Structure formats: C-alpha cells, structure tokens
MDTraj code that builds the backbone (N, CA, C; nanometers):
import mdtraj as md
import numpy as np

residues = "MET ALA GLY SER THR SER GLN ASP GLY VAL GLU HIS ARG SER ASP ARG ALA ASP GLY THR GLY LYS ALA ILE GLU ARG ARG SER GLY ARG PRO LEU SER GLN ARG ALA ARG LYS THR ASP GLU LEU ASP VAL LEU ILE GLY LYS ARG LEU ARG GLU ARG ARG ILE LEU LEU ALA ILE THR GLN GLU ASP LEU ALA ARG ARG ILE GLY LEU SER PHE GLN GLN LEU GLN LYS TYR GLU VAL GLY GLU ASN ARG ILE SER ALA ALA ARG LEU TYR LYS LEU SER GLN ILE LEU GLU VAL PRO ILE SER TRP PHE PHE ARG PRO ALA GLY SER PRO HIS ALA GLY LEU GLU SER GLY GLY".split()
xyz = np.array([
    [8.6514, 25.2689, -2.6690],
    [8.7292, 25.3133, -2.7838],
    [8.8574, 25.3779, -2.7344],
    [8.9707, 25.3345, -2.7821],
    [9.0994, 25.3913, -2.7428],
    [9.1184, 25.5248, -2.8106],
    [9.1940, 25.6099, -2.7461],
    [9.2190, 25.7412, -2.8028],
    [9.3398, 25.7411, -2.8941],
    [9.3616, 25.8546, -2.9583],
    [9.4795, 25.8705, -3.0420],
    [9.5767, 25.9639, -2.9720],
    [9.7047, 25.9466, -3.0001],
    [9.8066, 26.0294, -2.9363],
    [9.8723, 26.1168, -3.0406],
    [9.8818, 26.2463, -3.0118],
    [9.9460, 26.3397, -3.1032],
    [10.0960, 26.3440, -3.0760],
    [10.1700, 26.4202, -3.1571],
    [10.3154, 26.4281, -3.1438],
    [10.3596, 26.4823, -3.0091],
    [10.2788, 26.5665, -2.9465],
    [10.3207, 26.6255, -2.8190],
    [10.2871, 26.5379, -2.6982],
    [10.2478, 26.4133, -2.7220],
    [10.2215, 26.3213, -2.6117],
    [10.0852, 26.3383, -2.5494],
    [9.9939, 26.4071, -2.6185],
    [9.8603, 26.4289, -2.5659],
    [9.7673, 26.3233, -2.6225],
    [9.6979, 26.2570, -2.5338],
    [9.6048, 26.1542, -2.5754],
    [9.4654, 26.2148, -2.5811],
    [9.3996, 26.2012, -2.6939],
    [9.2643, 26.2524, -2.7113],
    [9.1691, 26.1346, -2.7036],
    [9.0783, 26.1377, -2.6097],
    [8.9863, 26.0260, -2.5898],
    [8.8442, 26.0777, -2.5877],
    [8.7585, 26.0044, -2.6497],
    [8.6184, 26.0442, -2.6513],
    [8.5392, 25.9744, -2.5419],
    [8.5960, 25.8717, -2.4790],
    [8.5211, 25.7959, -2.3789],
    [8.5994, 25.7756, -2.2497],
    [8.6570, 25.8822, -2.1964],
    [8.7300, 25.8718, -2.0703],
    [8.6376, 25.8190, -1.9619],
    [8.6965, 25.7520, -1.8656],
    [8.6191, 25.6909, -1.7577],
    [8.5390, 25.7937, -1.6787],
    [8.5929, 25.9153, -1.6685],
    [8.5200, 26.0169, -1.5919],
    [8.4137, 26.0867, -1.6749],
    [8.4061, 26.0517, -1.8034],
    [8.3023, 26.1052, -1.8906],
    [8.3249, 26.2455, -1.9409],
    [8.4413, 26.3047, -1.9106],
    [8.4636, 26.4429, -1.9518],
    [8.5028, 26.4546, -2.0973],
    [8.5726, 26.3551, -2.1499],
    [8.6184, 26.3621, -2.2879],
    [8.7291, 26.4633, -2.3097],
    [8.7871, 26.5160, -2.2022],
    [8.8943, 26.6156, -2.2146],
    [9.0245, 26.5496, -2.2567],
    [9.1063, 26.6260, -2.3283],
    [9.2381, 26.5760, -2.3667],
    [9.3250, 26.5652, -2.2423],
    [9.4042, 26.4566, -2.2344],
    [9.4964, 26.4394, -2.1224],
    [9.6367, 26.4192, -2.1757],
    [9.7339, 26.4530, -2.0944],
    [9.8727, 26.4305, -2.1315],
    [9.9086, 26.2887, -2.0905],
    [9.9586, 26.2091, -2.1831],
    [9.9877, 26.0679, -2.1586],
    [10.0902, 26.0496, -2.0473],
    [10.1963, 26.1315, -2.0452],
    [10.3028, 26.1118, -1.9466],
    [10.2563, 26.1352, -1.8042],
    [10.1749, 26.2356, -1.7820],
    [10.1352, 26.2675, -1.6447],
    [9.9938, 26.2248, -1.6116],
    [9.9119, 26.2047, -1.7127],
    [9.7734, 26.1694, -1.6887],
    [9.6889, 26.2870, -1.6429],
    [9.7453, 26.4080, -1.6480],
    [9.6735, 26.5276, -1.6039],
    [9.6073, 26.5957, -1.7231],
    [9.4951, 26.6653, -1.6995],
    [9.4356, 26.7448, -1.8076],
    [9.5350, 26.8503, -1.8555],
    [9.5265, 26.8866, -1.9820],
    [9.6185, 26.9858, -2.0382],
    [9.6146, 27.1168, -1.9618],
    [9.4985, 27.1539, -1.9090],
    [9.4874, 27.2800, -1.8357],
    [9.5716, 27.2797, -1.7086],
    [9.6108, 27.1609, -1.6596],
    [9.6910, 27.1512, -1.5380],
    [9.8373, 27.1204, -1.5668],
    [9.8717, 27.1025, -1.6930],
    [10.0100, 27.0707, -1.7280],
    [10.0987, 27.1909, -1.6993],
    [10.2154, 27.1655, -1.6420],
    [10.3090, 27.2735, -1.6098],
    [10.3554, 27.3416, -1.7377],
    [10.3574, 27.4718, -1.7358],
    [10.4040, 27.5475, -1.8512],
    [10.5503, 27.5814, -1.8314],
    [10.6259, 27.5756, -1.9386],
    [10.7680, 27.6075, -1.9300],
    [10.7859, 27.7578, -1.9155],
    [10.8901, 27.7942, -1.8439],
    [10.9217, 27.9357, -1.8333],
    [10.9978, 27.9781, -1.9581],
    [11.0062, 28.1082, -1.9785],
    [11.0748, 28.1593, -2.0964],
    [11.1599, 28.2804, -2.0587],
    [11.2119, 28.3474, -2.1595],
    [11.3015, 28.4616, -2.1363],
    [11.2348, 28.5725, -2.0563],
    [11.1058, 28.5918, -2.0744],
    [11.0358, 28.6958, -2.0001],
    [11.0324, 28.6626, -1.8512],
    [11.0135, 28.5361, -1.8173],
    [11.0156, 28.4952, -1.6767],
    [11.1520, 28.5213, -1.6145],
    [11.2575, 28.4989, -1.6924],
    [11.3943, 28.5245, -1.6453],
    [11.4137, 28.6742, -1.6235],
    [11.3669, 28.7575, -1.7168],
    [11.3786, 28.9031, -1.7039],
    [11.3055, 28.9517, -1.5787],
    [11.1829, 28.9066, -1.5602],
    [11.1048, 28.9489, -1.4442],
    [11.1763, 28.9076, -1.3159],
    [11.2298, 28.7870, -1.3130],
    [11.3030, 28.7401, -1.1952],
    [11.4264, 28.8243, -1.1663],
    [11.5004, 28.8591, -1.2724],
    [11.6204, 28.9432, -1.2535],
    [11.5828, 29.0793, -1.1984],
    [11.4750, 29.1366, -1.2514],
    [11.4311, 29.2674, -1.2037],
    [11.3844, 29.2596, -1.0584],
    [11.3161, 29.1516, -1.0239],
    [11.2715, 29.1299, -0.8867],
    [11.3915, 29.1275, -0.7926],
    [11.4906, 29.0490, -0.8282],
    [11.6112, 29.0379, -0.7449],
    [11.6835, 29.1728, -0.7354],
    [11.6966, 29.2413, -0.8492],
    [11.7639, 29.3710, -0.8526],
    [11.6985, 29.4697, -0.7558],
    [11.5672, 29.4777, -0.7606],
    [11.4956, 29.5725, -0.6756],
    [11.5029, 29.5317, -0.5279],
    [11.4886, 29.4028, -0.5023],
    [11.4960, 29.3543, -0.3643],
    [11.6303, 29.3890, -0.3025],
    [11.7372, 29.3673, -0.3771],
    [11.8722, 29.3965, -0.3268],
    [11.8903, 29.5466, -0.3085],
    [11.8412, 29.6267, -0.4035],
    [11.8515, 29.7722, -0.3935],
    [11.7860, 29.8237, -0.2652],
    [11.6761, 29.7623, -0.2271],
    [11.6049, 29.8045, -0.1062],
    [11.6557, 29.7336, 0.0198],
    [11.7599, 29.6518, 0.0056],
    [11.8207, 29.5787, 0.1176],
    [11.7192, 29.4911, 0.1905],
    [11.6368, 29.4206, 0.1127],
    [11.5397, 29.3274, 0.1682],
    [11.5932, 29.1867, 0.1439],
    [11.5946, 29.1042, 0.2458],
    [11.6419, 28.9669, 0.2286],
    [11.5350, 28.8835, 0.1587],
    [11.5803, 28.7726, 0.0999],
    [11.4838, 28.6798, 0.0388],
    [11.3849, 28.6299, 0.1442],
    [11.4337, 28.6002, 0.2614],
    [11.3482, 28.5500, 0.3681],
    [11.2408, 28.6511, 0.4053],
    [11.2799, 28.7780, 0.4171],
    [11.1844, 28.8819, 0.4558],
    [11.0804, 28.9034, 0.3462],
    [11.1245, 28.9148, 0.2231],
    [11.0295, 28.9369, 0.1139],
    [10.9353, 28.8177, 0.0991],
    [10.9900, 28.6979, 0.1071],
    [10.9071, 28.5776, 0.0966],
    [10.8013, 28.5747, 0.2071],
    [10.8429, 28.6073, 0.3288],
    [10.7492, 28.6097, 0.4415],
    [10.6383, 28.7110, 0.4181],
    [10.6743, 28.8273, 0.3639],
    [10.5761, 28.9339, 0.3424],
    [10.4718, 28.8991, 0.2374],
    [10.5053, 28.8087, 0.1454],
    [10.4060, 28.7692, 0.0449],
    [10.3558, 28.6268, 0.0646],
    [10.3971, 28.5645, 0.1760],
    [10.3449, 28.4332, 0.2103],
    [10.4037, 28.3175, 0.1329],
    [10.5341, 28.3241, 0.1062],
    [10.6047, 28.2188, 0.0332],
    [10.7225, 28.1683, 0.1141],
    [10.7777, 28.0552, 0.0697],
    [10.9062, 28.0116, 0.1253],
    [11.0153, 28.0883, 0.0514],
    [11.1308, 28.1028, 0.1140],
    [11.2375, 28.1736, 0.0428],
    [11.2850, 28.0922, -0.0768],
    [11.2681, 27.9594, -0.0717],
    [11.3062, 27.8763, -0.1861],
    [11.2205, 27.9084, -0.3082],
    [11.0902, 27.9320, -0.2854],
    [11.0021, 27.9684, -0.3967],
    [11.0425, 28.1039, -0.4524],
    [11.0762, 28.1975, -0.3654],
    [11.1206, 28.3282, -0.4124],
    [11.2484, 28.3139, -0.4950],
    [11.3394, 28.2266, -0.4536],
    [11.4608, 28.2016, -0.5315],
    [11.4256, 28.1520, -0.6713],
    [11.3294, 28.0630, -0.6804],
    [11.2876, 28.0106, -0.8106],
    [11.2308, 28.1217, -0.8983],
    [11.1574, 28.2143, -0.8390],
    [11.1079, 28.3296, -0.9144],
    [11.2249, 28.4140, -0.9650],
    [11.3216, 28.4382, -0.8767],
    [11.4321, 28.5269, -0.9113],
    [11.5214, 28.4722, -1.0221],
    [11.5313, 28.3425, -1.0367],
    [11.6122, 28.2855, -1.1451],
    [11.5277, 28.2501, -1.2669],
    [11.3976, 28.2757, -1.2595],
    [11.3099, 28.2486, -1.3730],
    [11.2729, 28.1029, -1.3884],
    [11.2934, 28.0243, -1.2841],
    [11.2585, 27.8819, -1.2890],
    [11.1080, 27.8611, -1.2812],
    [11.0399, 27.9470, -1.2060],
    [10.8942, 27.9419, -1.1932],
    [10.8352, 28.0751, -1.2357],
    [10.7154, 28.0692, -1.2901],
    [10.6449, 28.1910, -1.3298],
    [10.5784, 28.2550, -1.2096],
    [10.5670, 28.3868, -1.2156],
    [10.4999, 28.4627, -1.1105],
    [10.3609, 28.4972, -1.1607],
    [10.2590, 28.4663, -1.0819],
    [10.1219, 28.4996, -1.1222],
    [10.1034, 28.6508, -1.1234],
    [10.0024, 28.6952, -1.1939],
    [9.9733, 28.8389, -1.2018],
    [9.9429, 28.8956, -1.0626],
    [9.8666, 28.8220, -0.9839],
    [9.8312, 28.8690, -0.8497],
    [9.9554, 28.8827, -0.7620],
    [10.0446, 28.7856, -0.7707],
    [10.1657, 28.7901, -0.6894],
    [10.2580, 28.9014, -0.7380],
    [10.2671, 28.9209, -0.8702],
    [10.3500, 29.0289, -0.9239],
    [10.2960, 29.1645, -0.8777],
    [10.1647, 29.1774, -0.8701],
    [10.1032, 29.3002, -0.8204],
    [10.1443, 29.3254, -0.6752],
    [10.1365, 29.2207, -0.5913],
    [10.1770, 29.2344, -0.4509],
    [10.3248, 29.2720, -0.4399],
    [10.4079, 29.2073, -0.5214],
    [10.5512, 29.2385, -0.5200],
    [10.5760, 29.3831, -0.5613],
    [10.5016, 29.4304, -0.6611],
    [10.5210, 29.5688, -0.7058],
    [10.4859, 29.6678, -0.5952],
    [10.3853, 29.6348, -0.5153],
    [10.3493, 29.7218, -0.4031],
    [10.4574, 29.7212, -0.2957],
    [10.5040, 29.6037, -0.2596],
    [10.6065, 29.5924, -0.1556],
    [10.7362, 29.6596, -0.1999],
    [10.7724, 29.6411, -0.3275],
    [10.8983, 29.6948, -0.3791],
    [10.8844, 29.8376, -0.4331],
    [10.7633, 29.8918, -0.4246],
    [10.7354, 30.0308, -0.4605],
    [10.7744, 30.0659, -0.6038],
    [10.7329, 29.9803, -0.6963],
    [10.7523, 30.0049, -0.8392],
    [10.6232, 29.9688, -0.9129],
    [10.5987, 30.0310, -1.0279],
    [10.4829, 29.9891, -1.1076],
    [10.5094, 29.8506, -1.1670],
    [10.4058, 29.7765, -1.1944],
    [10.4226, 29.6422, -1.2514],
    [10.5047, 29.6473, -1.3796],
    [10.4862, 29.7502, -1.4595],
    [10.5591, 29.7610, -1.5867],
    [10.7099, 29.7627, -1.5664],
    [10.7556, 29.8025, -1.4484],
    [10.8989, 29.8075, -1.4191],
    [10.9652, 29.6712, -1.4349],
    [10.8926, 29.5655, -1.4020],
    [10.9483, 29.4305, -1.4109],
    [10.9745, 29.3864, -1.5550],
    [10.9103, 29.4513, -1.6498],
    [10.9200, 29.4102, -1.7903],
    [11.0252, 29.4871, -1.8687],
    [11.0894, 29.5825, -1.8054],
    [11.1920, 29.6616, -1.8730],
    [11.3296, 29.6045, -1.8456],
    [11.4128, 29.5957, -1.9480],
    [11.5493, 29.5442, -1.9259],
    [11.6248, 29.6290, -1.8239],
    [11.7040, 29.5652, -1.7423],
    [11.7854, 29.6365, -1.6447],
    [11.8758, 29.7349, -1.7171],
    [11.8942, 29.8512, -1.6606],
    [11.9814, 29.9515, -1.7190],
    [11.9123, 30.0383, -1.8233],
    [11.7819, 30.0158, -1.8477],
    [11.7119, 30.1010, -1.9436],
    [11.6914, 30.2387, -1.8826],
    [11.6806, 30.3420, -1.9651],
    [11.6682, 30.4785, -1.9138],
    [11.5557, 30.4909, -1.8101],
    [11.5856, 30.5502, -1.7001],
    [11.4934, 30.5770, -1.5888],
    [11.4389, 30.4502, -1.5251],
    [11.4737, 30.3344, -1.5734],
    [11.4414, 30.2044, -1.5146],
    [11.2959, 30.1895, -1.4738],
    [11.2051, 30.2673, -1.5323],
    [11.0621, 30.2495, -1.5069],
    [11.0137, 30.3019, -1.3748],
    [11.0908, 30.3867, -1.3079],
    [11.0470, 30.4382, -1.1773],
    [10.9701, 30.5687, -1.1898],
    [10.9556, 30.6191, -1.3102],
    [10.8772, 30.7412, -1.3275],
    [10.7305, 30.7108, -1.3013],
    [10.6530, 30.8111, -1.2679],
    [10.5119, 30.7893, -1.2371],
    [10.4384, 30.7445, -1.3631],
    [10.3370, 30.6621, -1.3426],
    [10.2575, 30.6134, -1.4553],
    [10.3153, 30.4909, -1.5205],
    [10.4279, 30.4400, -1.4723],
    [10.4750, 30.3132, -1.5086],
    [10.5659, 30.2895, -1.6159],
])
top = md.Topology()
chain = top.add_chain()
for i, resn in enumerate(residues, 1):
    res = top.add_residue(resn, chain, resSeq=i)
    for name in ("N", "CA", "C"):
        top.add_atom(name, md.element.get_by_symbol(name[0]), res)
traj = md.Trajectory(xyz[None], top)
C-alpha cells in the first residue's frame, strides 16, 4: 500500500519495508526525528552572546573549539546562529566562559548582562 504525502513533504506509510511504519520525509528519506531543524532568532542570540563573551575573554575560536572538542568551523557556525548548540555543549561553554547558562539568553547590553550570581 502506498503512503500519502502531506503538504510538508512527509510521507506517511503503514507498510514500510523495515516494518516500523514511521513517517519519513520524502526529500531525504530520513525519519522525521532525524530531520534537521531550522535555526531561529534564539540561536542567533545565543551565538552572538557566545562570540561576545569569547572575545571579551580574549579566547580565539581555535582555542575555545579545541577546549570543547570541536572544529573552529563548527564554533563559527554556532556563533552566527547557523547551527544550534545542544544543552550539554552550552553547559560546557558556560563553564569555560565563566557565565551562567541564562547569560546566553539575555540580549547584549541588558543591565548587568547576566553576570550576577544565580544567573
């Protein structure tokens, strides 16, 4: 039995060859759970704050990337908001950059910039 395709390009099949019956994206053939998610304004804000703090502490992209086990190109993608930062990685970055995680979510130039204790 062939599946039906919704407006977002997702094919719903009840008899997939692997027997899972999971929805797949027609364009990539990947399960929806593996489909890349688009970044948004919050990802851009977090990236800007990451870059701001890194520069303030005079840490190079190469050094910071090495310290968290990334390529500097991946760190660049984080800083421009092209890629999302996982919660675990954001936690590691907050430790290295000596700021609470909440600091990344505050607009630059906000009062006290989130460096007060307790976040």
